[in-house]
C-alpha positions in Angstrom: 51.8 -116.9 -20.0 49.8 -116.8 -16.7 46.4 -116.6 -17.2 44.8 -113.6 -14.8 41.8 -112.4 -16.7 38.5 -113.2 -18.1 36.7 -111.4 -21.0 33.0 -110.3 -20.3 30.5 -110.0 -22.7 27.6 -108.8 -22.4 25.2 -109.9 -25.5 22.5 -107.3 -24.4 24.4 -104.4 -24.4 27.0 -105.3 -27.4 29.9 -104.6 -24.9 33.2 -106.7 -24.6 35.5 -105.4 -21.3 38.5 -107.5 -20.4 38.3 -108.0 -16.3 41.3 -109.0 -13.9 40.6 -112.0 -11.9 41.8 -111.4 -8.1 45.2 -113.7 -7.1 43.0 -114.3 -4.0 40.2 -115.9 -6.0 42.7 -117.8 -8.5 44.1 -118.9 -5.7 41.4 -120.6 -3.9 39.5 -121.3 -6.9 42.1 -122.1 -10.3 40.0 -121.4 -12.9 37.6 -123.9 -15.2 34.8 -125.3 -12.6 36.3 -123.3 -9.4 36.2 -120.3 -10.5 33.0 -120.0 -13.2 30.9 -121.7 -10.0 32.7 -118.4 -7.8 31.4 -115.9 -10.7 28.2 -117.9 -11.1 27.6 -117.9 -6.8 28.4 -114.4 -6.7 26.5 -113.0 -9.7 23.1 -114.7 -9.7 19.9 -113.7 -8.1 18.6 -117.5 -6.1 15.8 -118.0 -8.1 17.1 -116.5 -11.4 15.1 -117.5 -14.3 18.3 -120.1 -16.4 17.2 -118.6 -19.8 17.1 -115.5 -18.5 19.5 -112.8 -19.8 20.6 -112.6 -15.9 22.2 -115.9 -16.2 25.6 -116.2 -16.9 27.2 -118.6 -19.1 31.2 -119.8 -18.6 33.3 -121.1 -21.0 36.2 -121.4 -18.9 39.8 -122.8 -19.0 42.5 -123.2 -16.5 46.1 -121.8 -15.8 47.5 -125.0 -17.6 45.4 -124.8 -20.3 47.2 -126.2 -23.5 49.9 -127.3 -21.2 48.7 -130.8 -20.3 49.0 -134.2 -22.3 46.4 -135.2 -22.8 43.3 -133.5 -25.2 42.8 -130.2 -23.8 39.3 -129.4 -22.1 36.6 -126.0 -21.1 34.6 -126.0 -19.3 30.7 -124.8 -19.5 29.8 -123.3 -16.6 25.9 -121.8 -15.8 23.0 -122.7 -14.3 20.4 -125.6 -15.9 17.8 -126.0 -17.4 17.2 -129.2 -17.1 17.7 -129.0 -13.2 17.9 -125.7 -12.1 20.9 -126.3 -10.4 24.6 -125.7 -11.1 25.9 -126.9 -14.1 29.7 -127.7 -15.5 29.8 -130.4 -18.2 33.2 -130.9 -20.3 33.9 -130.7 -24.0 37.1 -131.6 -25.1 38.9 -131.3 -29.1 40.6 -128.7 -30.9 38.1 -125.2 -29.8 39.7 -125.5 -25.9 43.1 -125.5 -27.6 42.6 -122.7 -29.8 40.3 -120.8 -27.6 43.2 -120.9 -25.0 45.7 -119.3 -27.8 42.8 -116.7 -29.2 43.3 -115.5 -25.3 46.5 -116.7 -24.1 46.5 -114.5 -20.4 42.7 -115.2 -20.3 40.9 -118.1 -17.3 37.3 -118.0 -19.1 34.6 -115.8 -21.0 31.9 -115.1 -19.0 29.0 -114.7 -20.9 25.9 -112.5 -20.2 22.4 -110.8 -21.4 21.4 -111.1 -24.9 21.1 -110.3 -28.3 19.0 -109.6 -30.3 19.4 -111.6 -33.4 21.6 -115.2 -33.4 25.2 -113.8 -32.9 28.9 -115.1 -33.3 31.4 -114.2 -30.5 34.9 -113.6 -32.4 38.2 -113.8 -30.7 41.8 -114.4 -32.0 42.0 -112.3 -35.4 42.7 -108.4 -33.7 40.4 -107.3 -30.5 37.1 -109.7 -30.0 34.3 -108.8 -31.6 30.1 -109.4 -32.0 28.7 -110.0 -35.5 25.5 -110.8 -36.5 25.6 -115.3 -37.3 21.5 -114.5 -38.5 21.7 -116.0 -41.7 22.9 -119.3 -39.7 19.9 -120.0 -38.3 18.1 -123.2 -38.4 22.4 -124.2 -39.1 23.0 -128.1 -37.3 26.5 -127.8 -35.8 28.1 -129.1 -38.7 27.0 -126.4 -41.0 28.0 -123.8 -38.6 30.8 -125.2 -38.1 31.9 -125.0 -41.8 30.9 -121.5 -42.0 34.5 -120.8 -40.1 36.9 -123.1 -42.3 39.5 -121.0 -40.5 38.5 -121.2 -36.9 37.8 -123.7 -34.8 33.3 -123.4 -33.3 31.6 -124.4 -30.4 28.1 -124.1 -31.5 24.3 -124.3 -30.7 22.5 -126.3 -33.2 18.6 -126.7 -33.8 18.0 -128.0 -30.2 19.6 -124.8 -28.8 18.7 -122.6 -30.9 14.9 -124.0 -28.6 16.1 -124.3 -26.1 15.7 -127.4 -25.2 16.3 -128.2 -21.9 19.1 -130.5 -22.6 20.8 -129.0 -25.6 24.7 -129.1 -26.3 27.4 -127.2 -26.8 29.0 -127.7 -30.3 32.3 -128.0 -31.5 34.9 -129.7 -33.7 31.8 -130.0 -36.5 29.7 -131.6 -33.7 32.2 -134.5 -32.6 32.8 -132.6 -29.4 29.6 -131.2 -26.6 29.3 -130.0 -23.0 26.7 -132.7 -23.4 24.9 -132.9 -20.2 21.8 -130.4 -18.5 21.8 -128.0 -21.3 24.7 -125.4 -21.3 23.6 -125.6 -25.2 19.8 -124.6 -24.3 21.0 -121.1 -22.1 23.4 -120.3 -25.1 20.4 -120.5 -27.1 18.6 -118.5 -24.7 20.9 -115.5 -25.1 21.0 -115.6 -29.3 24.8 -116.7 -29.0 25.0 -118.9 -31.8 29.0 -119.3 -31.7 32.1 -118.8 -30.0 34.6 -118.7 -33.4 38.1 -118.9 -31.9 41.0 -118.2 -35.2 44.0 -118.4 -32.6 46.4 -121.2 -32.9 46.8 -123.7 -29.8 49.6 -122.9 -27.9 53.0 -124.4 -27.7 53.9 -126.2 -24.5 55.8 -124.2 -22.1 59.7 -124.6 -22.7 60.1 -124.7 -19.1 57.2 -127.5 -18.8 58.7 -130.0 -22.3 60.3 -132.3 -19.4 57.8 -132.7 -17.1 55.2 -133.1 -20.4 57.3 -135.8 -22.2 56.9 -137.9 -18.7 53.6 -137.6 -17.8 52.8 -138.2 -21.4 54.5 -141.4 -21.2 53.4 -142.3 -18.1 49.8 -141.3 -19.1 50.4 -144.0 -22.1 51.2 -146.5 -19.7 49.0 -146.5 -17.1 45.6 -148.2 -16.6 43.5 -145.7 -17.6 45.8 -144.7 -20.9 45.6 -148.4 -21.9 41.8 -148.4 -21.5 41.5 -145.6 -24.1 43.9 -146.7 -25.9 42.1 -150.2 -26.7 38.0 -148.6 -27.3 37.9 -145.0 -25.4 35.2 -144.8 -23.5 32.9 -147.6 -25.7 34.7 -149.6 -23.4 31.8 -148.6 -20.3 29.4 -150.4 -21.9 31.5 -153.7 -21.8 32.1 -153.2 -18.7 28.2 -152.5 -17.5 26.9 -155.2 -18.9 29.4 -157.8 -18.0 28.7 -156.6 -14.6 25.2 -156.9 -15.2 24.6 -152.9 -14.8 23.3 -151.9 -18.3 20.3 -151.3 -18.4 17.5 -152.3 -21.9 15.0 -150.9 -22.4 14.4 -147.7 -20.8 15.3 -149.6 -18.2 13.0 -152.0 -18.3 15.7 -154.9 -18.3 19.2 -155.6 -17.8 21.5 -156.2 -21.1 24.1 -159.2 -20.0 25.4 -158.9 -23.4 26.6 -156.1 -26.2 25.8 -158.1 -29.1 26.9 -156.1 -31.9 27.2 -152.6 -29.9 30.6 -153.1 -27.9 33.7 -152.0 -28.8 34.3 -154.7 -31.0 31.5 -153.6 -33.5 32.6 -150.2 -33.9 36.3 -151.5 -34.1 35.0 -153.1 -37.1 33.4 -150.4 -38.5 35.8 -147.4 -37.8 37.4 -146.1 -40.7 40.4 -144.7 -37.9 40.7 -143.8 -34.9 40.1 -139.9 -33.6 44.0 -139.1 -33.2 46.0 -142.0 -35.5 48.7 -140.0 -35.0 49.0 -140.2 -31.1 50.4 -142.9 -28.6 46.2 -142.4 -27.6 44.7 -142.2 -30.4 40.9 -141.0 -29.2 37.7 -143.0 -29.9 36.6 -144.7 -33.5 35.9 -142.5 -36.4 32.7 -144.3 -38.2 31.0 -142.8 -41.2 27.2 -142.6 -41.9 24.7 -141.9 -44.0 24.8 -138.4 -42.7 28.6 -138.1 -42.9 31.2 -139.4 -40.0 30.9 -139.5 -36.5 32.5 -140.4 -32.9 30.7 -142.8 -30.1 31.2 -142.3 -27.3 30.3 -144.4 -24.6 26.9 -143.0 -23.7 25.3 -143.6 -27.6 25.3 -147.4 -27.5 24.2 -147.5 -23.9 21.4 -144.9 -24.0 20.6 -144.8 -27.6 21.9 -149.1 -28.4 20.2 -150.5 -25.3 17.8 -148.1 -23.7 16.5 -148.8 -26.8 16.6 -151.8 -28.1 18.8 -151.6 -30.7 21.5 -154.4 -31.4 23.5 -153.1 -34.7 25.8 -150.4 -34.4 25.1 -148.8 -37.6 22.0 -147.3 -36.5 23.2 -146.4 -32.7 25.6 -144.9 -34.9 23.7 -142.7 -37.1 21.2 -142.1 -33.7 24.2 -140.9 -32.3 25.2 -138.6 -35.7 22.1 -137.3 -35.6 21.9 -135.9 -32.1 24.9 -134.4 -32.1 24.2 -132.7 -35.6 21.1 -131.5 -33.6 22.7 -130.5 -30.8 21.0 -132.3 -28.1 23.2 -134.5 -25.3 22.6 -138.3 -26.2 21.5 -139.5 -22.5 19.3 -137.8 -21.8 17.3 -137.6 -25.7 17.8 -141.7 -25.5 16.0 -141.6 -22.1 13.1 -139.1 -23.6 12.4 -141.7 -26.4 12.8 -144.6 -24.5 10.5 -143.7 -21.8 7.8 -141.9 -24.6 8.2 -145.3 -25.5 7.3 -147.0 -22.7 4.9 -145.0 -22.2 2.7 -145.6 -24.8 3.0 -141.9 -26.0 4.3 -143.0 -29.4 3.6 -145.8 -32.7 6.7 -147.2 -32.3 8.4 -150.1 -30.7 12.4 -150.7 -28.6 14.6 -151.1 -31.6 12.7 -149.2 -34.5 15.9 -146.6 -34.9 13.6 -144.4 -38.0 10.9 -144.1 -34.8 13.4 -142.7 -32.5 15.5 -140.6 -35.3 12.1 -139.4 -35.9 10.9 -138.4 -32.5 14.9 -137.6 -31.8 14.5 -135.0 -34.4 11.0 -133.4 -33.3 12.3 -133.2 -30.0 15.1 -131.2 -30.8 13.2 -128.4 -33.0 10.2 -128.6 -31.1 7.8 -127.2 -33.5 5.2 -125.8 -32.6 1.6 -127.2 -31.6 3.6 -130.6 -31.0 2.9 -131.7 -27.7 5.2 -134.5 -26.7 8.0 -133.1 -28.2 7.3 -129.7 -26.5 6.8 -131.7 -23.1 10.3 -134.8 -23.6 11.9 -131.2 -24.7 11.7 -130.1 -21.4 13.2 -133.8 -19.8 11.5 -137.0 -18.7 10.1 -135.5 -15.1 8.7 -132.9 -17.0 7.3 -135.3 -20.0 6.0 -137.2 -17.3 4.1 -135.0 -14.9 3.0 -133.6 -17.7 1.3 -136.9 -19.5 1.1 -138.1 -15.5 2.9 -141.3 -16.5 4.3 -143.9 -14.5 8.2 -142.6 -13.1 10.1 -145.3 -15.9 13.0 -143.8 -16.7 14.9 -143.2 -13.1 16.0 -138.9 -12.5 18.4 -137.3 -9.3 17.8 -133.8 -9.3 16.0 -134.8 -13.1 18.7 -135.2 -14.6 18.1 -138.5 -16.6 21.0 -141.6 -15.2 23.1 -142.9 -17.6 23.7 -146.5 -17.7 25.1 -147.8 -14.3 22.3 -149.1 -12.9 23.2 -148.5 -8.8 21.7 -151.0 -8.1 25.0 -153.1 -8.8 27.3 -151.1 -5.9 25.5 -148.6 -3.1 28.5 -147.1 -3.3 27.7 -145.5 -6.8 24.0 -144.8 -5.6 25.5 -142.4 -3.1 27.3 -140.9 -6.0 24.9 -140.2 -8.4 22.1 -139.0 -5.4 25.1 -136.4 -4.0 26.6 -135.2 -8.2 26.2 -131.9 -7.3 24.4 -131.2 -11.4 21.9 -134.1 -10.9 22.6 -138.1 -12.4 25.7 -137.7 -13.2 28.1 -140.6 -12.9 31.2 -138.8 -14.1 32.2 -136.7 -10.4 32.8 -140.6 -8.2 32.8 -144.0 -10.5 33.4 -146.9 -7.3 31.3 -148.7 -9.1 34.2 -149.8 -11.0 35.6 -151.4 -8.0 33.0 -152.7 -5.8 31.4 -154.7 -8.1 34.1 -157.3 -6.9 34.2 -156.3 -3.7 32.2 -157.8 -0.6 33.6 -156.0 2.1 33.1 -152.5 1.0 31.3 -150.6 4.8 29.8 -147.2 5.3 33.5 -146.0 5.5 35.5 -147.1 2.6 32.1 -146.5 0.4 32.3 -142.5 1.4 35.4 -142.2 1.9 35.7 -143.4 -2.6 33.1 -140.9 -2.9 34.0 -137.7 -1.1 37.8 -138.6 -3.0 36.8 -138.6 -5.7 34.2 -135.6 -5.8 36.8 -133.6 -4.2 39.0 -134.4 -6.3 37.4 -134.7 -9.4 36.6 -130.6 -7.9 40.5 -129.7 -8.3 40.8 -131.6 -11.8 38.2 -129.6 -13.5 38.7 -126.7 -12.4 42.1 -127.5 -14.0 39.9 -128.6 -16.5 42.2 -131.4 -17.5 41.4 -135.0 -19.5 39.1 -136.8 -17.6 41.5 -139.7 -18.3 44.6 -138.1 -18.6 43.9 -136.5 -15.1 44.5 -140.2 -13.7 48.6 -139.5 -13.7 47.5 -136.1 -11.9 45.9 -137.6 -9.0 48.6 -138.0 -6.2 49.6 -134.4 -6.1 46.4 -133.2 -8.2 48.8 -131.1 -10.7 51.1 -129.2 -7.9 54.1 -130.4 -9.6 52.9 -128.5 -12.3 51.2 -125.3 -11.4 55.0 -125.2 -9.0 56.5 -125.1 -12.2 54.2 -122.2 -13.6 54.8 -120.2 -10.3 51.0 -120.2 -10.7 50.0 -119.2 -6.7 47.7 -121.8 -5.4 46.3 -122.7 -2.2 47.0 -126.7 -0.8 44.8 -128.8 -3.7 43.4 -130.8 -1.2 41.7 -127.9 0.5 40.8 -126.5 -3.0 38.2 -129.2 -4.7 36.4 -129.8 -0.9 35.9 -125.8 -1.5 34.9 -126.1 -4.8 32.4 -128.6 -4.2 30.7 -127.5 -0.6 30.9 -124.0 -3.1 27.9 -125.8 -5.8 26.3 -127.3 -2.9 25.7 -124.0 -1.8 24.9 -122.6 -4.5 22.5 -125.3 -4.9 21.4 -125.1 -1.4 20.2 -121.1 -2.9 17.7 -122.6 -4.6 16.2 -125.3 -2.9 18.6 -128.1 -3.3 18.9 -130.1 0.1 18.4 -133.6 1.7 15.0 -134.4 -0.1 17.1 -133.6 -3.2 19.8 -136.3 -2.7 17.1 -139.2 -3.9 17.1 -142.1 -5.6 14.0 -143.5 -7.4 12.0 -146.0 -5.5 12.7 -148.9 -8.1 16.2 -149.7 -7.1 14.7 -151.0 -3.9 13.7 -154.1 -6.3 16.4 -157.0 -6.6 18.5 -156.5 -10.2 17.7 -159.8 -11.6 19.4 -163.2 -10.2 22.4 -164.4 -13.0 25.9 -164.5 -13.1 27.4 -161.5 -13.4 28.0 -159.6 -10.1 26.1 -157.0 -9.5 22.9 -159.6 -10.1 20.4 -159.8 -7.5 21.8 -156.5 -5.5 19.3 -153.9 -4.3 19.6 -150.1 -2.9 18.0 -150.9 0.7 16.6 -147.6 2.1 17.5 -147.8 5.2 20.9 -149.0 4.4 20.9 -146.0 2.3 19.8 -143.0 4.6 22.2 -143.6 7.0 24.8 -144.0 4.2 23.8 -140.5 3.4 24.2 -139.9 7.0 27.2 -140.9 7.3 28.5 -138.8 4.2 27.3 -135.6 4.8 29.4 -136.3 8.5 32.8 -136.3 6.5 31.8 -133.4 5.0 31.0 -131.1 7.9 27.0 -130.6 6.8 24.1 -130.9 9.1 21.5 -133.7 8.7 19.9 -131.0 5.9 22.8 -132.3 3.5 23.4 -128.0 4.2 27.5 -127.7 4.8 27.7 -125.8 8.3 28.2 -122.5 9.5 31.8 -123.8 11.0 32.6 -125.3 7.9 32.1 -122.4 5.7 34.0 -120.0 7.9 37.3 -123.1 7.5 36.9 -122.8 4.1 37.0 -119.9 3.2 33.2 -119.7 2.3 30.0 -117.0 2.2 26.8 -118.5 4.4 23.9 -116.9 3.3 22.9 -119.6 1.9 22.8 -121.3 5.5 19.8 -118.4 6.1 16.8 -120.8 5.2 12.8 -120.0 6.1 10.9 -121.5 9.2 8.4 -122.8 8.0 10.2 -124.7 5.6 10.3 -128.7 6.7 13.3 -130.2 8.3 14.7 -133.1 7.7 14.6 -135.4 11.1 17.5 -136.3 12.6 
């Protein structure tokens, strides 16, 4: 069935209604990130409080949801309470499939307003409805999922209820998270405890069966499929250590070995793989004292090396705590690391129990706990409140993950221009550039712009990040055409979506001044044998690279899309009206 509608939910009024999505909008934005961004741009006033009832929270699907190989995903789209910028965060597992099956003709759910008490949105067992979830107040993500045993659940834990700026939306009892940027805080501010999907996963349409089999085989044979089969995202920590870009001890040091927290340790500790029956079996499921967890690559990076932990069981336990509380492991690990380096806690790096206690305090945010309250707003907010050093690097107030950008200037550009802040998923040129000596400005810009645009398309289709590599050549056009889904030229769609998000951020006050890296990256990495050893980000070279990036995108020297560029992409220009007294960057 073609997806042509959205479900509107106004929690303040307790009203639910289906609404058609005009074909022109579907052609231009597809679904997922693109469609969510367009609704957010059109309906949210500049300067709106991310935690206010006016903020929009979208649970967005794509026109191919349930049909593609790999794991289905949904996009949580909103304005971030951590950064104040656009936010799209993605999560997989069974929830996206069952949400798609519950709303078979819908491209998503758009939530506004705020309920008077904790509330659940229930879909897929009749007409969509809202029901009280007050009895789940304070419940963690596992306990909340267990309250709906016959459904797939996306929910917030205590961190979301307390509006921690990097709270997640958890699904599959905490195995999967829409993690970065605080979509869970937005959900919590609306008193939306859970979205409950009773519908069954949609079957692959008959007309796509052969295509699905062909691409599933291609994915299993592709480098991305082999990489995921070998170790899922845990492969990334071994890679980061091997090439010399794995920060340790709160970005104070660089680790060149993963010790007992890498992929070998995970494989040894695993009781099974996440999808043991599949050709690409997913993550490693391991046991902890509190149950089971599926550690992703970010856990050993930021909760392991980042906190000086060299024991996989300790890392898994910390990850399980974050999963149940509903906090992003990347920001949580960085927040603890900042507190240790700032001398604001009574424990040192390597202390699992101390880190666990502090993460619990942050997530539950008890009244009167000044440190927990500060850290709950992110590292930049804590540094400002305490007047302490900028120990942990951020871009647009989002803490960086564990790929140190000094290893590749293209990665520095990718971080600086990422639309949601310091994110390594928008473009990852470091995976190739770190091994090369011949990359010049043009090659770096081409790699970053190309990846950003391509992923903007794939995230509008909401594909599996890894299986999506097999769609890279035509960006899914073959699939859309097979289903008869109308669409514009997909490379143009990617450029349009990326530029629209830039317009949203520009309207919120972000421009070139926000496309920067912390000055610590001008200091070289330690010398050694790793490919990245001794490298640094030269500020003048970076500024020239940023100029070239803006020129390639058709943006001016302030980092704003030009009126001509907007016209060519059929985009609005109201965000380009800037106050006359606002300082502008020099040419």
